[in-house]
N, C-alpha and C positions, 0 to 999 in steps of 0.2 A: 504494499499500499504506499502511495506517495506520502511524504512528510515534509514539513517545513519548520525550522527552528528559528526563533527570533530572540535576539539578545539585547539587553539594555544595560545602562551604566550601573544601576543599583537595583536591588530587590524592591526598595521603597518606591522607585519610579514605576516599576511593573505593577505593584499593588495599587498605585494611584490610578492606573488605567482601568482597574477593576473597582473603582470607588472604594478602595481599601477593604474590599470584601471578595476574596478569591473564590468564595463559594459560587459567585456569579459565573465561574467557568463552567459549571454544570448547565446553566441556561445556554451558554454558548454552544456546548456539546449538543444539547437537545435541539436547539433551533437550527443549527447548521449541519448536523449529522457528521461531526468530527470527534475524534478522541483528543482530549487536551491533557498534556503533561506539563507541569510547571514546577520549577525549583529554583530557589535563589533569584537570579536576575534573568532567567530565560524561560521561554514558553515554547512548546512544540505541539504541532497539529498533525494528526494522522487521519487519512480518509481518502475519499475520491478526490481527484485533482481539482474539480470545480469547487468542492466544499472546502478544501484546504485553502484555495485561493481566496474564497469569500472570508474565511476566518482571518487570514492574514490581512485582508483589506479592512476588516473591522478594527484590528489592532493598529493599523496605519492611520485610520481615521481618528481613533481615540488619541494616538500619540501626537498627531498634528494639532489637535485641540489642546492637549495638555501642554505642549511646548509653546503654544501661543498664549499661555497664561490662564487657561480655563481650568476650573476644578471639575473633575469628572464625577457626576452624581450617578446613582443607580438608574435614574430615569434616562440620563444621557447614554449610559452604557447600553441600555435596552433599546434606545433609539437607534444606535449604531447597528446593533444586531438585527432589528426589524427592518432597517433600511437595506441591509445586505440581503435578507430573505426576500424582500419585495423587489430587489433590483433597482432601488432608488439611490441616486448618487448624491442626494442632499447630505452635506457634511454635518457631523454632530456639532461643529463649531457654530453653525447657523442656528441650531436649537439653543445653544448656550448663549449666543449673542443677541437673541431676539428679546427686546424689552419694551414695555409700554408703561407710560406714566412713571410713577415713582417720585419721591421727594425726600426731604430730610427726615420726615417722620413716617414715611410710608414706603414699603418695599415695592419695587417695580413688579408689574405683572409679566410673567414669563410662561411660555408653553413648557409642558413637561413630557409630552408624548408626540410621536409622529403625527397623529391625527390632530392634535391641538395646533401644532405648527401649520399644518395644511389648512386648517380652519381659519387661522389668523391671516394667512396669505390669500386665501379665497375671499375673505371679506375685503381685502385691499383691491382685488382684481375684478370682482363681480358686483353687479347692481343688487342682486337678490341671492341670498345664501340661506340654505336650510341646514341647520345643525341638528342632527337626529341621533338619538341614542339614550342609554340608561341614565339614571340619576347619578350625580357625582362626577360627571366627565368634564365639567367646566363649560358646558354649552352656553349657558346664560352669562356666567361670570366673564368669560372671554369676549362675548359679544358686547357686553356693557363696557369692558375695558377698551375695546377697539373703537366703539362709538364715542366714548369720552375723550380718547386720544384725538379722534378726528375733530371733535368739537373744540378742544383746547388748541389744536393746530389751525383752526379756522378753515378746515376743509368742508365743514358743514356749519350751518348757522344755529342749529338746535338739535336736541336729542329728545325723541319721543319713545317712551317705554309703555307697553300695554300688555294686558293679560285678559283672557276671558274670565268672568266671575262665575265659575262653575263649581258647585259644591262637591266635596269629596267625602260624602257620608254625613254632612251636616248642612241643614237647610239654611240658606242665607237669611230668610225671613225671621228665623228664630234667634239670630245673633243680636246682641244688645246694641242700642244707639241708633242714630239717624242713618240715612243712606250712605253718607261719606264714611261714617264709622263702621258700617257693615262691610263696605268694600275694602277698607284699608288692609285687613288681613290677607287678602288675595294679592295685594301689591307689595306687601312687606318684603319679600325676597328681592325685589328690584331696589328698594331703598337700602337694604342691607348691603347689596353689592356696591352701590354708590358710596355709602359711608365707609366701606372697607378700602376704597381707592382714594377718596378725597376727604379733606377735613369736613366735619359736619356743617361748620359755618359756611364753607364754600358751596356745599351742596344746597343748603337752604337759600343762599343768595341766588344761585343759578335757577332754582325753582321759582323764587319770587319774581325774578325778571323775565321768566318764560324761556330761558335757555334750555331748561330741562322740564319736560312734562311727563307725568306718570298718571295714567288713566285707564279705566276699564275699556275693553275692546268696543263696547257699545257706544262709547263716546267718539269713536272714529268715523261713524257713518256720516256721509255728506261732506267730508272734508277733503281737501287736496293739500298734501304735505310737500312743500318745496324746500330744497336746500336743507334737508334734514337726514339724520341717521335714525332709523326707526327699528325698534325691536319688538317682535311679538313673541312672548314667552308662553310656555304651556300650550302650544298650538294644537296638541292632540285633542284638546277640549273645545276646539272650534267646530262648528258645523261647516259643511261645504259652502253654504251661502256666506257665512261669516268670513271664511278664508278668502273667498273671491272679493268680498267687500273690502277687506283689509289690503289685499295686494293691489287693488285698483285705486288706493289712496295716494300712491307714489306720484309725486310731481317732478318738476325739473330739479336736477341736482340732488335727488333723494337716493338713499341707499337703504336697504332693508335686510334684516336678519330675522329668520323665523326659527325658533327652537322648540323642541318637544320630544316626547318619548311615546311612541305608538303603543307601548305595552301598558301605559298607565292612563287609559281613557276613562273619564268619569261621566261621559254623556249617558243619557238614557238609552236603555237597550233598544236596538234597532236604528239608532241615529248614527250615520256614517261620520267618522272623524274627518274634518277638513284637511288635517295634516296627511292622513293616509291617502286621501283622494289626490292631493297635490303631488305626493310622491309618485303617483302613477301617471299624472297628467303632464307635469312640467319637466320631466327628465330631459327632453330634447330641445327645450326653449333656450335661446341664446341669452347669455348674461345671467342665467339662473344656474346655481351650482348646489349640489347636495354633498354634504360632508357627514358621513356616518361613523359614529363612535361605537366602540365595543367595550366589553368588560375590562379589557386591558387598559382602557383609558380612564378608569375610575381613579380619581385622585383625592377622594375624601379618606376617612379612616380606613385602614386596610381591610377591616371586616366588612365594609360596604360592598366591596367587590365580591367577597365570598358569599354574602347574602344574595346579591343579584344573580350569581352563578347558580346557587342552590335553587332559587325560585325558578330560574329559567329552565333548569334541568327537570324540575318537577312538573312544570307546565307543559314541556315538550312531551313528557310521558303520558300526560292526561289527554293529549289531543288525539 
């Protein structure tokens, strides 16, 4: 079997390429179908020629990023491996160098997976982007970050965030307060994302002067939104009519992101999700892109990914 041995100046440098966790070599073996042997400051790959070549390319990519000053994280290591599997030449340095926002008191927003990076790049390149996938993959958070960055850079004049007010097991009418207070819980995740990226005072000022608008989907009817970054969250809970209404609000200079999880529809039985319909209807439309997240993209607490995987497996068996 062909083999290739790579040597480095110190064992510490080699470990740094594995995010200081050499157990990641097992993931490299499983993903690329090679046998990995490492000791001191060298690593050796055994396997089919193409597999050995891909493994060496992964190490070369990681080495280039590390010598450029980047710190290799576990997410960056997996990005390099997944890129090799997919035949994608995007260097890991691009993932590690991509930053949005950030200030003295706030960390910059950065992608952590291949799909997240593709999502951010798609939002730069397309007028309408659908971010579809399970909870915890950063669909909404990254969409808000991209939109806020566009607003602060004056590429758009305002940010419009909206969600359908659909109950998930609790009737809206039974919640306390007036209409505004009843609707607020549905919009709270959008406020949370903004407050995580910007100082609360800045968010409040932008809302007061109309630079940021957060409203239920029903408030979008009859409007034309020009020069705006628009985000529709929880789109799986729109009807087909609502989705069409929303997408036709786009005016000159507008860009739109639609996020949702088709597995978490809270609509009444027999009502077709507008997100599912759009996924079937709009695939071939120019300037409309679909980015689909998977379980490997979950970036919340590690147990979230395991929960999603367990439920997915159980539901597949019951079909």
